[in-house]
C-alpha positions as CSV (number, residue, x, y, z in Angstrom):
1,M,174.7,244.3,101.8
2,S,173.8,244.0,98.0
3,S,171.7,246.3,95.8
4,L,170.5,246.2,92.2
5,T,171.7,248.5,89.3
6,P,169.8,249.0,86.4
7,E,171.3,246.2,84.4
8,G,170.7,244.2,87.3
9,Y,166.7,244.5,87.1
10,E,167.3,244.0,83.2
11,R,168.9,241.0,84.6
12,A,166.7,240.4,86.9
13,R,163.7,240.4,84.5
14,R,165.0,238.4,82.0
15,A,165.5,235.6,85.1
16,L,162.1,236.3,86.3
17,M,160.7,235.6,82.3
18,R,162.8,231.9,82.2
19,S,161.7,230.4,85.2
20,D,158.1,231.6,85.5
21,P,156.4,231.1,82.6
22,I,153.3,232.4,84.0
23,L,155.5,236.5,85.2
24,G,157.2,235.6,82.6
25,A,154.1,236.0,80.3
26,A,153.3,239.3,82.2
27,I,156.5,240.5,82.0
28,K,156.8,240.7,78.8
29,Q,154.0,242.4,78.1
30,I,154.5,245.3,80.8
31,G,158.1,245.9,79.7
32,P,161.2,246.9,82.1
33,C,160.7,247.1,85.5
34,G,160.5,250.8,86.7
35,L,161.4,250.4,90.3
36,A,165.3,251.5,89.5
37,G,163.5,255.0,88.7
38,R,161.2,254.6,92.6
39,Q,162.1,256.5,95.1
40,R,163.5,259.3,97.3
41,K,166.1,262.0,97.4
42,D,166.9,260.3,100.4
43,H,166.3,257.7,103.5
44,L,165.0,260.7,105.7
45,S,162.4,261.8,103.3
46,A,162.2,257.9,102.2
47,L,161.2,258.0,106.0
48,V,159.0,260.6,106.6
49,G,157.3,260.4,103.0
50,S,156.5,257.0,104.4
51,I,154.6,258.5,107.4
52,V,152.9,261.4,105.1
53,S,151.3,257.9,103.2
54,Q,149.7,256.4,104.6
55,Q,145.8,255.0,104.8
56,L,146.2,258.5,102.0
57,S,145.2,258.1,98.2
58,T,148.5,258.9,96.2
59,K,147.2,261.7,95.4
60,A,146.3,263.1,98.8
61,A,149.2,261.6,100.3
62,S,151.7,264.0,97.1
63,T,150.2,267.1,98.4
64,I,150.8,267.3,101.7
65,F,154.0,265.5,101.2
66,G,155.3,269.0,98.8
67,R,153.6,271.1,101.7
68,F,156.0,269.3,104.4
69,L,159.0,269.9,101.8
70,A,158.1,273.7,101.8
71,L,158.4,273.0,105.3
72,F,161.8,273.3,104.4
73,H,164.5,275.1,102.3
74,D,165.6,274.9,98.7
75,D,162.3,271.6,99.6
76,H,164.7,269.5,101.0
77,I,164.4,268.2,104.3
78,P,168.1,268.6,106.4
79,S,168.1,266.8,108.9
80,A,166.0,264.4,111.7
81,A,167.1,268.1,114.1
82,A,165.0,270.6,111.4
83,I,162.3,268.3,112.3
84,A,162.0,268.0,115.3
85,A,162.1,271.6,115.5
86,L,159.2,271.8,114.0
87,D,156.0,272.8,116.2
88,D,152.9,270.1,116.3
89,A,150.3,273.2,115.0
90,T,153.3,273.4,112.7
91,L,153.0,270.1,111.1
92,R,149.1,269.7,111.9
93,G,148.9,273.5,109.4
94,V,149.7,270.7,105.6
95,G,147.6,268.5,106.9
96,L,149.1,266.1,109.5
97,S,147.4,264.5,111.3
98,G,148.3,264.0,115.5
99,Q,149.3,260.9,115.5
100,K,151.3,261.5,112.3
101,V,152.5,264.3,114.2
102,S,153.7,261.0,116.9
103,Y,155.7,259.0,114.6
104,L,157.4,262.2,113.3
105,R,159.1,263.1,117.0
106,D,159.5,258.8,117.1
107,L,161.5,259.1,113.9
108,S,163.4,262.1,114.6
109,A,164.5,260.9,118.8
110,R,165.5,258.4,117.4
111,I,167.6,259.2,114.2
112,A,168.6,261.8,117.3
113,D,169.5,260.2,119.9
114,G,171.7,256.9,118.3
115,R,168.8,254.3,117.9
116,L,168.1,254.5,114.2
117,V,171.7,255.3,112.4
118,L,170.1,255.8,109.1
119,D,173.9,254.9,106.7
120,D,174.3,251.4,109.0
121,L,170.9,250.5,106.8
122,E,172.9,249.9,103.9
123,H,175.4,247.7,105.6
124,L,172.3,245.4,107.7
125,P,170.9,242.3,106.1
126,D,166.9,242.5,105.3
127,E,165.7,241.1,108.3
128,A,168.5,243.7,110.4
129,V,166.5,245.8,108.2
130,I,162.8,245.9,109.8
131,D,164.1,244.9,112.5
132,R,166.0,248.5,113.4
133,L,162.6,250.6,111.1
134,T,159.7,247.9,112.9
135,A,161.4,250.3,116.2
136,V,159.8,253.2,114.9
137,K,156.3,254.6,115.8
138,G,154.5,253.8,113.6
139,F,156.1,251.8,111.1
140,G,155.3,248.0,111.1
141,R,156.1,245.6,108.7
142,W,155.2,246.1,105.1
143,T,156.7,249.8,105.9
144,A,160.1,248.4,106.4
145,E,159.3,245.8,103.2
146,M,158.5,248.6,101.1
147,F,162.0,251.0,101.8
148,L,163.7,247.9,101.1
149,M,162.4,247.7,98.2
150,F,162.4,250.8,97.0
151,R,165.0,253.0,98.2
152,L,167.5,250.0,99.4
153,H,166.5,248.2,96.3
154,R,167.0,245.2,98.2
155,P,166.2,242.5,94.9
156,D,164.6,239.6,97.3
157,V,161.8,241.3,99.3
158,L,158.7,239.6,99.3
159,P,155.8,241.2,100.9
160,A,153.3,237.9,101.6
161,G,150.6,240.1,103.7
162,D,150.7,242.9,100.8
163,L,146.7,243.1,99.4
164,G,148.2,244.2,95.9
165,I,150.2,241.2,95.3
166,V,147.6,238.4,97.2
167,N,145.0,239.8,94.5
168,A,147.8,240.1,90.8
169,I,148.4,235.9,91.9
170,Q,145.2,235.4,92.3
171,R,144.8,236.5,88.7
172,L,147.6,236.0,87.7
173,Y,147.7,232.3,88.5
174,K,144.0,231.3,88.3
175,L,143.6,230.1,91.8
176,R,140.1,230.1,92.9
177,K,141.0,231.1,97.0
178,R,142.9,233.3,97.6
179,P,147.1,232.5,98.8
180,D,147.9,232.6,102.2
181,A,151.3,234.0,103.2
182,K,152.7,230.5,102.9
183,R,151.5,229.9,99.8
184,I,152.9,232.9,98.3
185,L,155.8,231.9,99.9
186,K,156.3,228.8,98.5
187,M,155.0,230.1,94.6
188,G,157.9,232.6,95.9
189,E,160.9,230.1,96.3
190,A,160.6,230.2,92.2
191,W,160.8,233.7,91.9
192,K,165.1,233.4,94.3
193,P,166.7,236.0,94.0
194,Y,165.0,238.2,92.9
195,R,161.0,238.5,95.5
196,S,161.5,241.9,94.6
197,V,160.8,242.4,90.9
198,A,159.1,239.3,90.8
199,S,156.6,242.3,93.4
200,W,156.7,245.1,91.3
201,Y,156.0,243.1,88.2
202,L,152.9,241.8,89.8
203,W,151.3,245.0,91.2
204,Q,151.6,246.4,87.4
205,T,149.5,243.2,86.4
206,L,146.8,245.0,88.3
207,R,147.0,247.9,86.4
208,N,147.1,246.8,82.5
209,E,144.4,245.2,82.8
210,P,143.3,242.8,81.1
211,L,146.9,240.6,80.0
212,T,146.3,239.5,76.6
213,S,148.6,238.5,74.9
214,G,150.7,240.3,71.9
215,K,149.3,238.3,68.9
216,A,145.7,239.3,70.9
217,Q,146.1,242.7,70.7
218,R,147.3,242.9,67.6
219,T,144.1,240.4,66.1
220,S,142.1,243.9,68.7
221,R,144.0,246.5,66.7
222,K,143.3,244.9,63.4
223,A,140.0,244.7,64.1
224,Q,139.5,248.1,65.6
225,L,140.8,249.6,62.2
226,R,138.6,247.7,59.9
227,S,136.1,249.3,61.9
228,G,137.2,252.2,60.9
229,K,137.6,251.7,57.4
230,S,134.4,251.1,57.6
231,S,132.7,254.3,59.9
232,R,134.4,256.3,56.9
233,K,133.0,254.4,53.7
């Protein structure tokens, strides 16, 4: 199945700017897409990272995942069997809850007995990848969609149930009500075949508040400079 390359992300950026003027204005302000540089070293560590990060802040998840990696040589998870070999006390000792330990056990067991073949995921259609991953204990559709976007670099994933996407669309498009998944998917027709890239930019609009035009930014900068000159008089 197709995956986006760095050049592909740039083509997607330009295509989205042409197809949706509202999103395009935000894209122009935000700059290049950062999806290409956001991923784990391999499929296994990406899936383990997804389990670790559930219901945690980014900082807390990073700390616990770092402790987990430190259990292995060179901070690298060699295999699912290596995870299975760790006892519960060791896993709990790095900060994992009992529930997350059970998720890791199920993931490791499925890889070990062949129910989940990680290398196969690269060649499966998006929905088939979602089906394989959501069979693992603790993995929902959202987690599978994040794997598609950030690990497999699939170009056309739209996590319509993601709260950040919902909030970003409501704000950016000045909607009175929060859009439901049906409306989001309908709006997303304009972003095909690059809905993953559109989603990334939507998330970024929440981190670049407030979104202002380049002209407004320049005006604000001039005002700041004038204020600075006045204060030095």
